[in-house]
All heavy atoms as TSV, in Angstrom:
chain	resi	resn	atom	element	x	y	z
A	1	MET	N	N	-25.568	-29.904	7.151
A	1	MET	CA	C	-26.121	-28.655	7.596
A	1	MET	C	C	-25.170	-27.522	7.219
A	1	MET	O	O	-23.966	-27.595	7.447
A	1	MET	CB	C	-26.314	-28.701	9.109
A	1	MET	CG	C	-26.997	-27.512	9.671
A	1	MET	SD	S	-27.395	-27.898	11.394
A	1	MET	CE	C	-27.484	-26.283	12.038
A	2	LYS	N	N	-25.707	-26.485	6.640
A	2	LYS	CA	C	-24.882	-25.363	6.215
A	2	LYS	C	C	-24.552	-24.478	7.408
A	2	LYS	O	O	-25.364	-24.291	8.303
A	2	LYS	CB	C	-25.603	-24.534	5.165
A	2	LYS	CG	C	-25.753	-25.239	3.847
A	2	LYS	CD	C	-26.363	-24.312	2.818
A	2	LYS	CE	C	-26.473	-25.024	1.495
A	2	LYS	NZ	N	-27.021	-24.158	0.461
A	3	GLY	N	N	-23.331	-23.938	7.381
A	3	GLY	CA	C	-22.928	-23.030	8.440
A	3	GLY	C	C	-23.565	-21.665	8.246
A	3	GLY	O	O	-23.992	-21.297	7.161
A	4	LYS	N	N	-23.633	-20.927	9.321
A	4	LYS	CA	C	-24.197	-19.585	9.249
A	4	LYS	C	C	-23.213	-18.665	8.535
A	4	LYS	O	O	-21.999	-18.795	8.675
A	4	LYS	CB	C	-24.465	-19.043	10.647
A	4	LYS	CG	C	-25.588	-19.733	11.356
A	4	LYS	CD	C	-25.848	-19.069	12.687
A	4	LYS	CE	C	-26.972	-19.761	13.409
A	4	LYS	NZ	N	-27.249	-19.142	14.705
A	5	LYS	N	N	-23.766	-17.741	7.775
A	5	LYS	CA	C	-22.935	-16.761	7.107
A	5	LYS	C	C	-22.423	-15.772	8.150
A	5	LYS	O	O	-23.208	-15.199	8.911
A	5	LYS	CB	C	-23.741	-16.030	6.039
A	5	LYS	CG	C	-22.908	-15.101	5.204
A	5	LYS	CD	C	-23.727	-14.496	4.086
A	5	LYS	CE	C	-22.869	-13.572	3.268
A	5	LYS	NZ	N	-23.627	-12.942	2.202
A	6	GLN	N	N	-21.122	-15.599	8.178
A	6	GLN	CA	C	-20.526	-14.708	9.164
A	6	GLN	C	C	-20.774	-13.256	8.764
A	6	GLN	O	O	-20.551	-12.870	7.626
A	6	GLN	CB	C	-19.022	-14.970	9.255
A	6	GLN	CG	C	-18.326	-14.133	10.289
A	6	GLN	CD	C	-16.849	-14.457	10.385
A	6	GLN	OE1	O	-16.354	-15.336	9.699
A	6	GLN	NE2	N	-16.146	-13.744	11.211
A	7	GLU	N	N	-21.255	-12.486	9.695
A	7	GLU	CA	C	-21.480	-11.074	9.444
A	7	GLU	C	C	-20.163	-10.329	9.603
A	7	GLU	O	O	-19.395	-10.586	10.522
A	7	GLU	CB	C	-22.503	-10.507	10.424
A	7	GLU	CG	C	-23.902	-11.016	10.199
A	7	GLU	CD	C	-24.894	-10.341	11.123
A	7	GLU	OE1	O	-24.658	-9.178	11.509
A	7	GLU	OE2	O	-25.899	-10.983	11.448
A	8	SER	N	N	-19.915	-9.419	8.673
A	8	SER	CA	C	-18.715	-8.614	8.801
A	8	SER	C	C	-19.074	-7.311	9.492
A	8	SER	O	O	-20.109	-6.708	9.230
A	8	SER	CB	C	-18.106	-8.340	7.424
A	8	SER	OG	O	-19.016	-7.647	6.630
A	9	ALA	N	N	-18.205	-6.914	10.377
A	9	ALA	CA	C	-18.426	-5.680	11.114
A	9	ALA	C	C	-17.490	-4.613	10.565
A	9	ALA	O	O	-16.309	-4.871	10.331
A	9	ALA	CB	C	-18.155	-5.898	12.595
A	10	TYR	N	N	-18.001	-3.442	10.316
A	10	TYR	CA	C	-17.175	-2.344	9.825
A	10	TYR	C	C	-16.257	-1.887	10.945
A	10	TYR	O	O	-16.685	-1.635	12.069
A	10	TYR	CB	C	-18.060	-1.191	9.357
A	10	TYR	CG	C	-17.261	0.016	8.958
A	10	TYR	CD1	C	-16.416	-0.026	7.856
A	10	TYR	CD2	C	-17.340	1.190	9.672
A	10	TYR	CE1	C	-15.680	1.078	7.486
A	10	TYR	CE2	C	-16.610	2.307	9.313
A	10	TYR	CZ	C	-15.782	2.243	8.215
A	10	TYR	OH	O	-15.045	3.342	7.847
A	11	ASN	N	N	-14.992	-1.806	10.619
A	11	ASN	CA	C	-13.996	-1.398	11.598
A	11	ASN	C	C	-13.281	-0.147	11.074
A	11	ASN	O	O	-12.339	-0.251	10.290
A	11	ASN	CB	C	-13.001	-2.538	11.836
A	11	ASN	CG	C	-12.029	-2.215	12.930
A	11	ASN	OD1	O	-11.888	-1.059	13.322
A	11	ASN	ND2	N	-11.332	-3.221	13.412
A	12	PRO	N	N	-13.710	1.034	11.487
A	12	PRO	CA	C	-13.099	2.259	10.957
A	12	PRO	C	C	-11.619	2.397	11.306
A	12	PRO	O	O	-10.857	2.982	10.533
A	12	PRO	CB	C	-13.921	3.378	11.601
A	12	PRO	CG	C	-14.656	2.760	12.717
A	12	PRO	CD	C	-14.785	1.306	12.416
A	13	GLU	N	N	-11.198	1.837	12.404
A	13	GLU	CA	C	-9.780	1.901	12.790
A	13	GLU	C	C	-8.933	1.108	11.803
A	13	GLU	O	O	-7.882	1.570	11.346
A	13	GLU	CB	C	-9.590	1.371	14.210
A	13	GLU	CG	C	-8.151	1.391	14.696
A	13	GLU	CD	C	-7.579	2.790	14.845
A	13	GLU	OE1	O	-8.342	3.769	14.899
A	13	GLU	OE2	O	-6.343	2.909	14.887
A	14	ALA	N	N	-9.390	-0.081	11.438
A	14	ALA	CA	C	-8.662	-0.895	10.461
A	14	ALA	C	C	-8.665	-0.208	9.101
A	14	ALA	O	O	-7.663	-0.229	8.376
A	14	ALA	CB	C	-9.291	-2.279	10.361
A	15	ASP	N	N	-9.765	0.413	8.755
A	15	ASP	CA	C	-9.881	1.143	7.499
A	15	ASP	C	C	-8.864	2.288	7.449
A	15	ASP	O	O	-8.182	2.506	6.452
A	15	ASP	CB	C	-11.306	1.687	7.375
A	15	ASP	CG	C	-11.743	1.888	5.955
A	15	ASP	OD1	O	-11.173	1.261	5.058
A	15	ASP	OD2	O	-12.691	2.670	5.750
A	16	ARG	N	N	-8.771	3.020	8.532
A	16	ARG	CA	C	-7.828	4.143	8.620
A	16	ARG	C	C	-6.388	3.664	8.515
A	16	ARG	O	O	-5.572	4.251	7.804
A	16	ARG	CB	C	-8.037	4.900	9.937
A	16	ARG	CG	C	-7.163	6.134	10.082
A	16	ARG	CD	C	-7.277	6.763	11.460
A	16	ARG	NE	N	-6.823	5.891	12.537
A	16	ARG	CZ	C	-5.538	5.619	12.815
A	16	ARG	NH1	N	-4.582	6.163	12.105
A	16	ARG	NH2	N	-5.220	4.816	13.809
A	17	LYS	N	N	-6.072	2.570	9.215
A	17	LYS	CA	C	-4.708	2.032	9.175
A	17	LYS	C	C	-4.336	1.584	7.762
A	17	LYS	O	O	-3.227	1.830	7.296
A	17	LYS	CB	C	-4.567	0.852	10.145
A	17	LYS	CG	C	-4.464	1.265	11.577
A	17	LYS	CD	C	-4.240	0.056	12.475
A	17	LYS	CE	C	-4.131	0.443	13.925
A	17	LYS	NZ	N	-3.890	-0.730	14.786
A	18	TRP	N	N	-5.278	0.919	7.080
A	18	TRP	CA	C	-5.014	0.469	5.708
A	18	TRP	C	C	-4.751	1.685	4.814
A	18	TRP	O	O	-3.819	1.698	4.029
A	18	TRP	CB	C	-6.195	-0.335	5.152
A	18	TRP	CG	C	-5.916	-0.847	3.773
A	18	TRP	CD1	C	-5.357	-2.038	3.449
A	18	TRP	CD2	C	-6.157	-0.163	2.528
A	18	TRP	NE1	N	-5.228	-2.147	2.079
A	18	TRP	CE2	C	-5.718	-1.002	1.502
A	18	TRP	CE3	C	-6.699	1.074	2.206
A	18	TRP	CZ2	C	-5.801	-0.637	0.156
A	18	TRP	CZ3	C	-6.776	1.437	0.872
A	18	TRP	CH2	C	-6.327	0.583	-0.133
A	19	ALA	N	N	-5.573	2.733	4.959
A	19	ALA	CA	C	-5.438	3.926	4.134
A	19	ALA	C	C	-4.085	4.599	4.363
A	19	ALA	O	O	-3.458	5.080	3.415
A	19	ALA	CB	C	-6.580	4.896	4.424
A	20	GLU	N	N	-3.625	4.629	5.599
A	20	GLU	CA	C	-2.332	5.241	5.899
A	20	GLU	C	C	-1.182	4.427	5.315
A	20	GLU	O	O	-0.233	4.981	4.777
A	20	GLU	CB	C	-2.150	5.372	7.408
A	20	GLU	CG	C	-2.980	6.468	8.026
A	20	GLU	CD	C	-2.841	6.519	9.539
A	20	GLU	OE1	O	-2.100	5.694	10.122
A	20	GLU	OE2	O	-3.493	7.393	10.145
A	21	LYS	N	N	-1.266	3.109	5.407
A	21	LYS	CA	C	-0.203	2.239	4.907
A	21	LYS	C	C	-0.194	2.150	3.381
A	21	LYS	O	O	0.831	1.846	2.790
A	21	LYS	CB	C	-0.356	0.829	5.477
A	21	LYS	CG	C	-0.016	0.702	6.931
A	21	LYS	CD	C	-0.138	-0.731	7.384
A	21	LYS	CE	C	0.194	-0.893	8.847
A	21	LYS	NZ	N	0.079	-2.289	9.290
A	22	ASN	N	N	-1.340	2.398	2.760
A	22	ASN	CA	C	-1.472	2.216	1.316
A	22	ASN	C	C	-1.892	3.513	0.630
A	22	ASN	O	O	-2.790	3.523	-0.211
A	22	ASN	CB	C	-2.510	1.117	1.038
A	22	ASN	CG	C	-2.080	-0.203	1.604
A	22	ASN	OD1	O	-1.246	-0.894	1.053
A	22	ASN	ND2	N	-2.653	-0.554	2.749
A	23	ARG	N	N	-1.225	4.578	0.965
A	23	ARG	CA	C	-1.582	5.893	0.441
A	23	ARG	C	C	-1.536	5.930	-1.088
A	23	ARG	O	O	-2.442	6.448	-1.736
A	23	ARG	CB	C	-0.660	6.952	1.013
A	23	ARG	CG	C	-1.091	8.371	0.699
A	23	ARG	CD	C	-0.248	9.365	1.467
A	23	ARG	NE	N	-0.392	9.189	2.898
A	23	ARG	CZ	C	-1.187	9.919	3.679
A	23	ARG	NH1	N	-1.909	10.868	3.148
A	23	ARG	NH2	N	-1.241	9.698	4.968
A	24	LYS	N	N	-0.478	5.377	-1.692
A	24	LYS	CA	C	-0.364	5.385	-3.155
A	24	LYS	C	C	-1.487	4.576	-3.793
A	24	LYS	O	O	-2.071	4.999	-4.785
A	24	LYS	CB	C	0.982	4.824	-3.605
A	24	LYS	CG	C	2.111	5.795	-3.523
A	24	LYS	CD	C	3.349	5.208	-4.161
A	24	LYS	CE	C	4.468	6.210	-4.203
A	24	LYS	NZ	N	5.654	5.671	-4.885
A	25	ARG	N	N	-1.778	3.422	-3.246
A	25	ARG	CA	C	-2.825	2.572	-3.799
A	25	ARG	C	C	-4.186	3.258	-3.671
A	25	ARG	O	O	-5.000	3.233	-4.597
A	25	ARG	CB	C	-2.840	1.215	-3.080
A	25	ARG	CG	C	-3.864	0.252	-3.589
A	25	ARG	CD	C	-3.543	-0.219	-4.971
A	25	ARG	NE	N	-4.524	-1.183	-5.424
A	25	ARG	CZ	C	-4.716	-1.527	-6.665
A	25	ARG	NH1	N	-3.962	-1.013	-7.609
A	25	ARG	NH2	N	-5.623	-2.396	-6.996
A	26	ARG	N	N	-4.440	3.884	-2.536
A	26	ARG	CA	C	-5.705	4.590	-2.310
A	26	ARG	C	C	-5.861	5.733	-3.307
A	26	ARG	O	O	-6.935	5.926	-3.893
A	26	ARG	CB	C	-5.746	5.119	-0.885
A	26	ARG	CG	C	-7.060	5.779	-0.523
A	26	ARG	CD	C	-6.992	6.398	0.828
A	26	ARG	NE	N	-6.029	7.502	0.777
A	26	ARG	CZ	C	-5.598	8.163	1.822
A	26	ARG	NH1	N	-5.987	7.842	3.026
A	26	ARG	NH2	N	-4.750	9.151	1.697
A	27	THR	N	N	-4.788	6.486	-3.538
A	27	THR	CA	C	-4.822	7.585	-4.502
A	27	THR	C	C	-5.075	7.050	-5.904
A	27	THR	O	O	-5.883	7.605	-6.648
A	27	THR	CB	C	-3.497	8.370	-4.461
A	27	THR	OG1	O	-3.312	8.873	-3.135
A	27	THR	CG2	C	-3.506	9.515	-5.447
A	28	PHE	N	N	-4.388	5.967	-6.271
A	28	PHE	CA	C	-4.585	5.355	-7.581
A	28	PHE	C	C	-6.034	4.937	-7.773
A	28	PHE	O	O	-6.651	5.238	-8.799
A	28	PHE	CB	C	-3.661	4.140	-7.730
A	28	PHE	CG	C	-3.974	3.299	-8.940
A	28	PHE	CD1	C	-3.517	3.664	-10.191
A	28	PHE	CD2	C	-4.735	2.153	-8.822
A	28	PHE	CE1	C	-3.818	2.894	-11.306
A	28	PHE	CE2	C	-5.048	1.377	-9.925
A	28	PHE	CZ	C	-4.577	1.755	-11.176
A	29	LEU	N	N	-6.599	4.248	-6.795
A	29	LEU	CA	C	-7.980	3.778	-6.907
A	29	LEU	C	C	-8.965	4.937	-7.010
A	29	LEU	O	O	-9.937	4.871	-7.769
A	29	LEU	CB	C	-8.333	2.879	-5.714
A	29	LEU	CG	C	-7.597	1.547	-5.645
A	29	LEU	CD1	C	-7.900	0.846	-4.329
A	29	LEU	CD2	C	-7.964	0.661	-6.820
A	30	SER	N	N	-8.713	5.992	-6.269
A	30	SER	CA	C	-9.588	7.153	-6.306
A	30	SER	C	C	-9.545	7.835	-7.674
A	30	SER	O	O	-10.586	8.179	-8.247
A	30	SER	CB	C	-9.178	8.142	-5.217
A	30	SER	OG	O	-9.962	9.299	-5.285
A	31	LYS	N	N	-8.344	8.015	-8.211
A	31	LYS	CA	C	-8.193	8.647	-9.522
A	31	LYS	C	C	-8.818	7.790	-10.621
A	31	LYS	O	O	-9.467	8.312	-11.528
A	31	LYS	CB	C	-6.721	8.893	-9.836
A	31	LYS	CG	C	-6.109	10.010	-9.030
A	31	LYS	CD	C	-4.648	10.183	-9.395
A	31	LYS	CE	C	-3.988	11.312	-8.632
A	31	LYS	NZ	N	-2.582	11.489	-9.025
A	32	ARG	N	N	-8.623	6.492	-10.547
A	32	ARG	CA	C	-9.194	5.586	-11.549
A	32	ARG	C	C	-10.716	5.643	-11.504
A	32	ARG	O	O	-11.374	5.704	-12.550
A	32	ARG	CB	C	-8.707	4.156	-11.315
A	32	ARG	CG	C	-9.223	3.187	-12.372
A	32	ARG	CD	C	-8.678	1.811	-12.178
A	32	ARG	NE	N	-9.266	1.197	-10.994
A	32	ARG	CZ	C	-8.989	-0.025	-10.578
A	32	ARG	NH1	N	-8.100	-0.763	-11.226
A	32	ARG	NH2	N	-9.565	-0.516	-9.506
A	33	SER	N	N	-11.266	5.653	-10.324
A	33	SER	CA	C	-12.714	5.728	-10.168
A	33	SER	C	C	-13.266	7.029	-10.739
A	33	SER	O	O	-14.296	7.043	-11.428
A	33	SER	CB	C	-13.082	5.600	-8.692
A	33	SER	OG	O	-14.459	5.754	-8.517
A	34	THR	N	N	-12.586	8.132	-10.473
A	34	THR	CA	C	-13.003	9.429	-10.984
A	34	THR	C	C	-12.962	9.459	-12.512
A	34	THR	O	O	-13.891	9.939	-13.162
A	34	THR	CB	C	-12.119	10.547	-10.409
A	34	THR	OG1	O	-12.209	10.528	-8.983
A	34	THR	CG2	C	-12.524	11.909	-10.933
A	35	ALA	N	N	-11.882	8.932	-13.082
A	35	ALA	CA	C	-11.744	8.913	-14.540
A	35	ALA	C	C	-12.836	8.070	-15.186
A	35	ALA	O	O	-13.451	8.475	-16.183
A	35	ALA	CB	C	-10.367	8.385	-14.929
A	36	ARG	N	N	-13.103	6.913	-14.647
A	36	ARG	CA	C	-14.137	6.044	-15.206
A	36	ARG	C	C	-15.513	6.696	-15.109
A	36	ARG	O	O	-16.309	6.625	-16.036
A	36	ARG	CB	C	-14.145	4.698	-14.487
A	36	ARG	CG	C	-12.954	3.845	-14.830
A	36	ARG	CD	C	-12.962	2.566	-14.029
A	36	ARG	NE	N	-11.901	1.676	-14.481
A	36	ARG	CZ	C	-11.695	0.475	-14.014
A	36	ARG	NH1	N	-12.468	-0.008	-13.052
A	36	ARG	NH2	N	-10.721	-0.266	-14.470
A	37	SER	N	N	-15.782	7.315	-13.993
A	37	SER	CA	C	-17.061	7.984	-13.800
A	37	SER	C	C	-17.224	9.115	-14.805
A	37	SER	O	O	-18.303	9.298	-15.390
A	37	SER	CB	C	-17.158	8.523	-12.374
A	37	SER	OG	O	-18.353	9.221	-12.192
A	38	PHE	N	N	-16.170	9.887	-15.029
A	38	PHE	CA	C	-16.224	10.974	-16.000
A	38	PHE	C	C	-16.522	10.440	-17.390
A	38	PHE	O	O	-17.399	10.953	-18.090
A	38	PHE	CB	C	-14.901	11.751	-16.003
A	38	PHE	CG	C	-14.828	12.777	-17.094
A	38	PHE	CD1	C	-15.570	13.942	-16.997
A	38	PHE	CD2	C	-14.039	12.578	-18.206
A	38	PHE	CE1	C	-15.519	14.897	-18.016
A	38	PHE	CE2	C	-13.989	13.521	-19.217
A	38	PHE	CZ	C	-14.724	14.689	-19.122
A	39	VAL	N	N	-15.820	9.397	-17.795
A	39	VAL	CA	C	-16.023	8.831	-19.128
A	39	VAL	C	C	-17.439	8.293	-19.275
A	39	VAL	O	O	-18.104	8.529	-20.289
A	39	VAL	CB	C	-14.980	7.727	-19.416
A	39	VAL	CG1	C	-15.338	6.944	-20.660
A	39	VAL	CG2	C	-13.588	8.345	-19.552
A	40	ARG	N	N	-17.930	7.592	-18.291
A	40	ARG	CA	C	-19.258	6.980	-18.381
A	40	ARG	C	C	-20.399	7.987	-18.298
A	40	ARG	O	O	-21.438	7.809	-18.941
A	40	ARG	CB	C	-19.440	5.962	-17.252
A	40	ARG	CG	C	-18.661	4.711	-17.451
A	40	ARG	CD	C	-19.029	3.680	-16.392
A	40	ARG	NE	N	-18.201	2.499	-16.551
A	40	ARG	CZ	C	-17.440	1.998	-15.601
A	40	ARG	NH1	N	-17.402	2.555	-14.410
A	40	ARG	NH2	N	-16.709	0.921	-15.833
A	41	ASN	N	N	-20.241	9.026	-17.493
A	41	ASN	CA	C	-21.382	9.874	-17.169
A	41	ASN	C	C	-21.347	11.300	-17.717
A	41	ASN	O	O	-22.404	11.872	-17.962
A	41	ASN	CB	C	-21.551	9.963	-15.645
A	41	ASN	CG	C	-21.703	8.599	-15.025
A	41	ASN	OD1	O	-22.400	7.745	-15.541
A	41	ASN	ND2	N	-21.033	8.389	-13.905
A	42	ASP	N	N	-20.177	11.884	-17.877
A	42	ASP	CA	C	-20.116	13.312	-18.164
A	42	ASP	C	C	-19.421	13.701	-19.460
A	42	ASP	O	O	-19.643	14.811	-19.950
A	42	ASP	CB	C	-19.412	14.042	-17.003
A	42	ASP	CG	C	-20.132	13.855	-15.688
A	42	ASP	OD1	O	-21.369	13.921	-15.682
A	42	ASP	OD2	O	-19.452	13.634	-14.664
A	43	ALA	N	N	-18.568	12.848	-19.988
A	43	ALA	CA	C	-17.741	13.223	-21.135
A	43	ALA	C	C	-18.573	13.466	-22.389
A	43	ALA	O	O	-19.488	12.712	-22.706
A	43	ALA	CB	C	-16.703	12.140	-21.402
A	44	GLU	N	N	-18.230	14.538	-23.077
A	44	GLU	CA	C	-18.822	14.861	-24.375
A	44	GLU	C	C	-17.992	14.153	-25.450
A	44	GLU	O	O	-16.912	13.633	-25.171
A	44	GLU	CB	C	-18.765	16.378	-24.608
A	44	GLU	CG	C	-19.458	17.191	-23.540
A	44	GLU	CD	C	-20.969	17.202	-23.705
A	44	GLU	OE1	O	-21.427	17.039	-24.848
A	44	GLU	OE2	O	-21.659	17.364	-22.684
A	45	LYS	N	N	-18.484	14.169	-26.678
A	45	LYS	CA	C	-17.777	13.520	-27.779
A	45	LYS	C	C	-16.351	14.054	-27.914
A	45	LYS	O	O	-15.403	13.279	-28.087
A	45	LYS	CB	C	-18.541	13.722	-29.088
A	45	LYS	CG	C	-17.903	13.019	-30.253
A	45	LYS	CD	C	-18.699	13.188	-31.527
A	45	LYS	CE	C	-17.975	12.454	-32.660
A	45	LYS	NZ	N	-18.667	12.621	-33.929
A	46	GLU	N	N	-16.193	15.377	-27.823
A	46	GLU	CA	C	-14.865	15.989	-27.955
A	46	GLU	C	C	-13.926	15.521	-26.844
A	46	GLU	O	O	-12.739	15.288	-27.063
A	46	GLU	CB	C	-14.973	17.520	-27.944
A	46	GLU	CG	C	-15.714	18.095	-29.132
A	46	GLU	CD	C	-17.228	18.010	-29.006
A	46	GLU	OE1	O	-17.751	17.859	-27.869
A	46	GLU	OE2	O	-17.894	18.056	-30.052
A	47	ASP	N	N	-14.464	15.388	-25.646
A	47	ASP	CA	C	-13.661	14.905	-24.515
A	47	ASP	C	C	-13.166	13.488	-24.781
A	47	ASP	O	O	-11.989	13.174	-24.555
A	47	ASP	CB	C	-14.487	14.904	-23.220
A	47	ASP	CG	C	-14.931	16.288	-22.801
A	47	ASP	OD1	O	-14.152	17.241	-22.973
A	47	ASP	OD2	O	-16.059	16.404	-22.290
A	48	LEU	N	N	-14.054	12.641	-25.262
A	48	LEU	CA	C	-13.697	11.248	-25.520
A	48	LEU	C	C	-12.665	11.137	-26.635
A	48	LEU	O	O	-11.740	10.321	-26.555
A	48	LEU	CB	C	-14.948	10.430	-25.851
A	48	LEU	CG	C	-15.957	10.302	-24.712
A	48	LEU	CD1	C	-17.226	9.633	-25.205
A	48	LEU	CD2	C	-15.365	9.554	-23.543
A	49	GLU	N	N	-12.798	11.972	-27.670
A	49	GLU	CA	C	-11.817	11.960	-28.753
A	49	GLU	C	C	-10.449	12.372	-28.245
A	49	GLU	O	O	-9.429	11.766	-28.589
A	49	GLU	CB	C	-12.283	12.873	-29.892
A	49	GLU	CG	C	-13.484	12.313	-30.642
A	49	GLU	CD	C	-14.123	13.314	-31.594
A	49	GLU	OE1	O	-13.769	14.518	-31.548
A	49	GLU	OE2	O	-14.989	12.879	-32.375
A	50	GLU	N	N	-10.405	13.418	-27.420
A	50	GLU	CA	C	-9.141	13.865	-26.844
A	50	GLU	C	C	-8.533	12.784	-25.948
A	50	GLU	O	O	-7.329	12.512	-26.003
A	50	GLU	CB	C	-9.347	15.148	-26.039
A	50	GLU	CG	C	-8.069	15.687	-25.438
A	50	GLU	CD	C	-8.293	16.939	-24.597
A	50	GLU	OE1	O	-9.439	17.394	-24.460
A	50	GLU	OE2	O	-7.282	17.440	-24.061
A	51	LEU	N	N	-9.363	12.145	-25.151
A	51	LEU	CA	C	-8.867	11.078	-24.280
A	51	LEU	C	C	-8.324	9.906	-25.087
A	51	LEU	O	O	-7.304	9.315	-24.715
A	51	LEU	CB	C	-9.982	10.606	-23.338
A	51	LEU	CG	C	-10.350	11.568	-22.221
A	51	LEU	CD1	C	-11.636	11.118	-21.535
A	51	LEU	CD2	C	-9.225	11.675	-21.212
A	52	MET	N	N	-8.997	9.578	-26.181
A	52	MET	CA	C	-8.517	8.477	-27.026
A	52	MET	C	C	-7.131	8.781	-27.576
A	52	MET	O	O	-6.256	7.910	-27.601
A	52	MET	CB	C	-9.506	8.198	-28.155
A	52	MET	CG	C	-10.763	7.495	-27.667
A	52	MET	SD	S	-12.066	7.312	-28.888
A	52	MET	CE	C	-11.250	6.437	-30.189
A	53	GLU	N	N	-6.896	10.031	-27.999
A	53	GLU	CA	C	-5.572	10.423	-28.480
A	53	GLU	C	C	-4.533	10.306	-27.367
A	53	GLU	O	O	-3.423	9.799	-27.578
A	53	GLU	CB	C	-5.599	11.853	-29.015
A	53	GLU	CG	C	-6.350	12.002	-30.313
A	53	GLU	CD	C	-6.428	13.451	-30.764
A	53	GLU	OE1	O	-5.646	14.290	-30.249
A	53	GLU	OE2	O	-7.269	13.743	-31.629
A	54	MET	N	N	-4.893	10.769	-26.194
A	54	MET	CA	C	-3.976	10.704	-25.065
A	54	MET	C	C	-3.648	9.266	-24.699
A	54	MET	O	O	-2.494	8.928	-24.393
A	54	MET	CB	C	-4.577	11.432	-23.853
A	54	MET	CG	C	-4.711	12.925	-24.067
A	54	MET	SD	S	-5.650	13.741	-22.754
A	54	MET	CE	C	-4.511	13.583	-21.398
A	55	ILE	N	N	-4.650	8.395	-24.744
A	55	ILE	CA	C	-4.458	6.985	-24.416
A	55	ILE	C	C	-3.539	6.321	-25.440
A	55	ILE	O	O	-2.636	5.560	-25.077
A	55	ILE	CB	C	-5.811	6.264	-24.319
A	55	ILE	CG1	C	-6.556	6.739	-23.064
A	55	ILE	CG2	C	-5.632	4.752	-24.291
A	55	ILE	CD1	C	-8.005	6.327	-23.004
A	56	GLU	N	N	-3.749	6.628	-26.721
A	56	GLU	CA	C	-2.893	6.051	-27.764
A	56	GLU	C	C	-1.448	6.470	-27.562
A	56	GLU	O	O	-0.531	5.640	-27.700
A	56	GLU	CB	C	-3.403	6.472	-29.148
A	56	GLU	CG	C	-4.689	5.771	-29.543
A	56	GLU	CD	C	-5.305	6.321	-30.815
A	56	GLU	OE1	O	-4.699	7.224	-31.443
A	56	GLU	OE2	O	-6.395	5.854	-31.177
A	57	GLU	N	N	-1.204	7.749	-27.249
A	57	GLU	CA	C	0.157	8.226	-26.992
A	57	GLU	C	C	0.763	7.525	-25.794
A	57	GLU	O	O	1.932	7.131	-25.802
A	57	GLU	CB	C	0.155	9.736	-26.763
A	57	GLU	CG	C	-0.066	10.546	-28.011
A	57	GLU	CD	C	-0.065	12.037	-27.729
A	57	GLU	OE1	O	0.584	12.480	-26.751
A	57	GLU	OE2	O	-0.709	12.771	-28.504
A	58	ARG	N	N	-0.020	7.379	-24.753
A	58	ARG	CA	C	0.458	6.711	-23.531
A	58	ARG	C	C	0.824	5.264	-23.800
A	58	ARG	O	O	1.842	4.761	-23.327
A	58	ARG	CB	C	-0.623	6.806	-22.442
A	58	ARG	CG	C	-0.293	6.113	-21.163
A	58	ARG	CD	C	0.670	6.928	-20.338
A	58	ARG	NE	N	0.743	6.336	-19.014
A	58	ARG	CZ	C	1.885	6.009	-18.419
A	58	ARG	NH1	N	3.025	6.292	-18.991
A	58	ARG	NH2	N	1.884	5.452	-17.237
A	59	LEU	N	N	-0.021	4.576	-24.581
A	59	LEU	CA	C	0.254	3.176	-24.921
A	59	LEU	C	C	1.545	3.040	-25.723
A	59	LEU	O	O	2.319	2.110	-25.502
A	59	LEU	CB	C	-0.922	2.572	-25.695
A	59	LEU	CG	C	-2.162	2.247	-24.872
A	59	LEU	CD1	C	-3.314	1.861	-25.789
A	59	LEU	CD2	C	-1.876	1.131	-23.883
A	60	LYS	N	N	1.784	3.969	-26.628
A	60	LYS	CA	C	3.024	3.957	-27.413
A	60	LYS	C	C	4.235	4.134	-26.491
A	60	LYS	O	O	5.269	3.501	-26.673
A	60	LYS	CB	C	3.014	5.052	-28.470
A	60	LYS	CG	C	2.117	4.770	-29.633
A	60	LYS	CD	C	2.136	5.926	-30.628
A	60	LYS	CE	C	1.103	5.722	-31.712
A	60	LYS	NZ	N	1.045	6.889	-32.624
A	61	GLY	N	N	4.091	4.998	-25.491
A	61	GLY	CA	C	5.174	5.246	-24.547
A	61	GLY	C	C	5.468	4.057	-23.644
A	61	GLY	O	O	6.573	3.884	-23.163
A	62	LEU	N	N	4.465	3.219	-23.428
A	62	LEU	CA	C	4.654	2.056	-22.554
A	62	LEU	C	C	5.202	0.856	-23.308
A	62	LEU	O	O	5.710	-0.071	-22.691
A	62	LEU	CB	C	3.319	1.682	-21.889
A	62	LEU	CG	C	2.768	2.680	-20.886
A	62	LEU	CD1	C	1.388	2.238	-20.396
A	62	LEU	CD2	C	3.704	2.860	-19.712
A	63	ALA	N	N	5.075	0.855	-24.619
A	63	ALA	CA	C	5.502	-0.304	-25.414
A	63	ALA	C	C	6.987	-0.390	-25.570
A	63	ALA	O	O	7.783	0.359	-25.272
A	63	ALA	CB	C	4.858	-0.250	-26.804
């Protein structure tokens, strides 16, 4: 017999505590989400070309 699927309850207090303890991670995730959304939905050809140049420079700096 299969067990019942446990329902998860939203806990805003736990959410707030996590956000306070992980401020850098939360900021990183928010910025990454914004950047991806811009590239997928709003960027024009010129924007994408400029971003590609910036990404190539960044990759060279990390190597």
